[in-house]
N, C-alpha and C positions, 0 to 999 in steps of 0.2 A: 189419296195418302194411304201408305204401307199400313197394315194393322200389326206387323210382325213385332215381337217381344225381343229382349235383349238375349234371352236363352232359348229362342224358338227352333223347331225341329226342322230341320231340312227335308222339304217333300218334293216328289214328283207325283203329279196327277196324270194317270192314263184314263181318258175319258171317250166314250162314244157320244159324247154330246150331240143333240139334234134327234135321236130317235126317242127317247122318253124323256120328258120334262125334268124328271128328277136331277139329272146331270147338272141341269143350270142352276137348281137349288143348291146342289153340292159343291160345284164351283164358287157360288158368292159365298157359302157357308165357311169354304176353305180360306177364302179372300178375307174374311171378318173374323178370324180365328187368330188372336195374337201368339197362340201356342206353336203357330206353323208358319214355317218360311218357305213360300211356295218357289221353286228353282225352275221348274220346267212343266209345261203341260204339252202332252202328246195325245195326238187324236186317233181313236181306234176304230177300225172294222169300216167295210162299205167305202163310201166316198170320203176319204179323211181329209181332203183337201177343204170340202164345205165344212167339215167339222172344225178344221183349224181356223178357217175363218170365223166360225162362231165363238171358238174360245178367244180370238184376237179382239174381236169387238166387245166381246164381255169383260177383258180384261182393259182396254181401252177405257170404257164407261166407268170401271173401279179406278181408273187412275192409275193401274198397275202395269203400265207398259215396259218396266223393267223387267218382267217375267217373259221369257223366251217361250216360242211356240212351235212344236216339231210336227209335222206331218207324218202320220204313221202308216204303215204298211196297208195298201188299200184292198179292197174285197169286193163282194159282188153288191148288186144293187140293192141298198136298204132307204126306205123313206126317212126323210130329213123334214121333219114337220115345222122345224122352226126357221127354215131355210128364207123365209120371206121376211124376217128380222133383219138379215143383214144385206138384203137388196144386192147392190152391185159392188158392195165392199169386198176388195180385194187383199190378199195376202201381202201385196206390196203396199197397202194404205196403213199398214200396222206399224207404228214408229218403233216399236220394240224389234227383237231378234226375231227371225223366223228360219227354221232347220226343215229343209226339204227331205233329209233323212231323219226323221224324229227317233228312230230305233238307234242310231249312232248318237244322237243327243243326249239320249237317256243313258247310254253307258258313258258318255264322257261326264257328264253330271255327277253320276254315281262313283266312277273312279276318281275323279278330281276332288272329292269333297273330303274335307279333314276329318269330318265325322259322319256316321252311318247315316244314310238318307233313307226316309220311308217312302216307299212306293204305294201309293193311294191307285188301287186298279178298280176302276168302277164299270166297266166293260169287259167284252170279251177279251181273251189274254195273248192274241196274236202278237201285239207289240211286245209283250213281257218275253214271251217264248223265244222270239227272234233275237232278242236282247240276251237272253240266256245263252242261246247258240252260239253268238258271236262272241260274247265275252263271258264264260262261266263264272269269272270271280267277281262278278258285281253281287252274287248271292253272299258273299262273305263281308260286303261291304253296306249292305241294305237289309232292310226289312219289308215284308210284304203285307199289306192290310188291302183285304178286298171284300165287294159284294158279290157273293158267289153261292150258289146253292139253296137247296132246302133240303131238311133232313125228316122233320115231322109235319111240318104246316107249310102250306103256302100263303100267299097274300090274300087268297078269297076265304071268307069266312066260312070254317068247317070243312075246307078242303085238306087233304093230306099233302104229302110230299109232291113236287114235280121235278121234271127236268127244268131248271132255272136258264132262262135266255142267255146269260152270260156264260154259262158253262156248256150248254149244248149247242151254241154258235160255232166253238171251236174247241172240241174236246180234247183234242190231242194237245193244243195250247195250255188249257187248264191242267193237264196231267203233268207237263213240263214244269209249269209252275209251283204246282202242289209238291213235285218231287224234288225241287231244288233245296239246298242245305241252309236255307235261310229262315229265320224265324218267321212264321205266316199266321196271320189272324184275320178270320173271315167272319161277317154277318150274313149268316143265311137268311133265305125268306122268314124263317121262324121269328126274327126279331125286326129285322128292316121292313119286313112287309106289314107292320103295325103302324108305320108313323105317317100320319095324315091329320094336317092342320085344318080345323074346322072353326066357326063361330069366331070368338073374340081373338084367338089366337092368328087364324087366317087374315081377319080385317087389319089387325096390327100391320101386317106384312102389304096387303093390297090397297092399304091406305097412306103408307109411309111415303114422304117426300124423297127419301134416300134414293140417289141414282141408280144405284145397283139394285135395290130393292123393286124399284119401278121396272128395271130392265127385265127381271126375273117375272114379273108380272106380265108384261108386255109379251115376253115369249110364250109365257103361259097361254095366254090368249090366242095368240098365232098358232099355236101347237095345237089348240082345242078346234080351231077353225079348219085346220088342215086335217081333221080327222082323228085327233087326239080325244081321249076321255075326259072326264073332270068336269067341274061346272064352275060358275063365276064367283060362287060362294064358299068354296072349299079347295084345297090342295089335292092333287092326286097322292098316292102312295110315294112318300120321299125316300125310298130304297138307299139311295147312294149317300144321304146326309150320314147314315151311321157308320158308313166306313170312315168318310172324315172325321166323326168323333172319337171312333176307335184308333186314330193315329196321333191321339193326344191324351185321351182318357178312357178307362174302361169303369169309372166309379158307378155309372148308371146301368150297368148290364152285368150279367152273371158269364164268365168267360170260363170254359172247360178244355182240357186238352183231349182230343180225340184222334184217332186214326182213320182216315177217309180215303175210299177209293172213288174213283170216276168211272162210272159204266159208261158203255158205247154209246146209250141213247142219252147221255147227258145228265144223270142224276147223280148226287153223291151219296155215298151210303158208308156207315161204319163199317169196318174191316179190320183184323189183325194185322193184315199185311199192307194195310193202307199208309198213307203218309202221314207224319205228325202234324197237326193243326192245332192252334187254338181258336175255339169257335164261340160266337156270342150266342148262347143258346136261350137266353131269357132276360127279359128286362126286371131290372130290380126298380125302376123309377120311370116309366115311360112319359107321365106328364112332365117331369123335371126335364127330360130331354127335349120334349115339344117347346117347353117355355126358353130354354136356351136357344133353341133353334131360333124361335120368334126375335128374340132379343138381338141376336147377330145379325139376322137379315133384315130387320127392321131399322137399325142402325140406331139402337137405342141402348 
């Protein structure tokens, strides 16, 4: 059953689901957020066909086969630790619509929408840059919310800023997306790198009978067995869930305007000549966000 509300925000999700498990958590959170109306999922980076299959099966488990899936621009070989979860599930098995050209589907959704679309990007920005190249007018009809970069801190305790994966995987694409004339909001590792469910919070999800929560937990187990980090009694860092949250609320974070440049080695740095972005730089109430995440994913 759809969780969307009467006045929900139209959203396109661009995701590299399958490499890190947090994308699976983020997709589940988005599907369980009544503020959001998911119009399209596009797969980003590497084996985008397998990633699209992961998105399709997740949507089917969630009862959301009304959501189309687009296959994004393929790239090099990148491990997809959740692949065993889909087995021999094919794109043709998905009851909903599948677009072989995910970039074209992204453009079509944004250009056809009667109201501005929120593009939630939680992977490298190859698809987003390609869409801007094909149809620059999407920047006037959408806003961008992303999980990108690291300003002062990484997700490792006590470590300073790093070249974050989603940026350094495709530096040129990140520069293109940041330079586009749309409203841009990001959660860098400084904030999203702090989200991790443990104790009662994690058990509420791991023991939930909800089909979508069970699918996320099963994906997590398969991903760990394929070489991912984490343990059976806590989540890994759930970076991408913060971008989903920022697409409908900023109440639990401090968001500041900044001018940022992307360096050749994939770092984001403050610069007077940089692009204007809004940056979630600090938590106001991280426990409240984690409680919200648990309620939505556990189906309570």
